[in-house]
Structure formats: structure tokens, C-alpha cells
C-alpha angles and dihedrals in degrees: 000000000000123000095258092050090045091052091052090049092050091051090051091052089050088051091050097051123062096179137042143169110263118200129197134166115254129196113304091034092275121147119244121194130188137167115255138175113254127220124178147173106202106308092340104105126197135189123190118221146150115271089226095062126112091242090064090052091046092051092050088057095041120009094194114108144154135222124200121190141166137050095071128119110281093019133086120277093237115100132220124193107193127192113194148153114238132215121196108221140179092190104155096216091051092046089052092046093053096038118111135154094264087072092060089089090069107024138043091227143305089300095055105129091222093055112100135163125231104216111203119205105195117217095176133014121186115199124199116182125214089246095050098270113150137190141155122217118196130184 
């Protein structure tokens, strides 16, 4: 599959999966993984979180992270393994873009000072399709 076709397939898998396993490196160089809701615009991937969480501290110490999605109940059966660097941002336009009512459980609104966006910049995305298709996208 060519790079353009692979990119379209990756975006479709992102569309099909609302949650993924997000991994960071905590103190002592140990991996830490947690489920998170995924938002995206093309290959730009966003995660909403509270600025006071451990993952924000971990990313300030080491911005390298991974995101694994697919193959869970309710999602597609295709799998993405994403390697990325992550920036923690309070950019108002991005916070408004990502905001939706499912976030009301944790935040007062898109202007909540504790509401931040983790902006993932993928460097490598490995795709494995449910029928054995395979491809690697690199920036």
C-alpha cells in the first residue's frame, strides 16, 4: 500500500476508535500506560487531560510517548502503534476544538484552567489490519 493510501487507512482507524492506551515514562524510567479518549484532525492527535496529572509531569521530563489503539470492544479490529513526541498545551483554539460534552465530567468548560491538551506529533505509525495488511508511516 502506498503512503497516501496508508495515511487514509490510518485516519480511518483513528475515526473508528474513540479510546486507546497511552504510554509515558514515569520516574525511574518505568513505563506507565492508561486508557484515554482520542481526538484527531487527520494525523494530528489530541488527548484531553488535567494539568495536575502525573502524565503531564512525566511528559515534561520526557516528551516521548506511545499510543496503541484498535482491537478492543466497540472499536475497529485494525491496530495502530503510534510513536510520538507530546506537547502539553493550553492553546485556546485547540481547547475549543477538542472540547465536547463528554469532558464535562472532569472540567467546568473549555476555559477551565486545569483543562489542557496533549498534542501528539507522530514520528512513526505502524498499521496492522484485521486481515493481515501491514504498513509503516514515518514523518
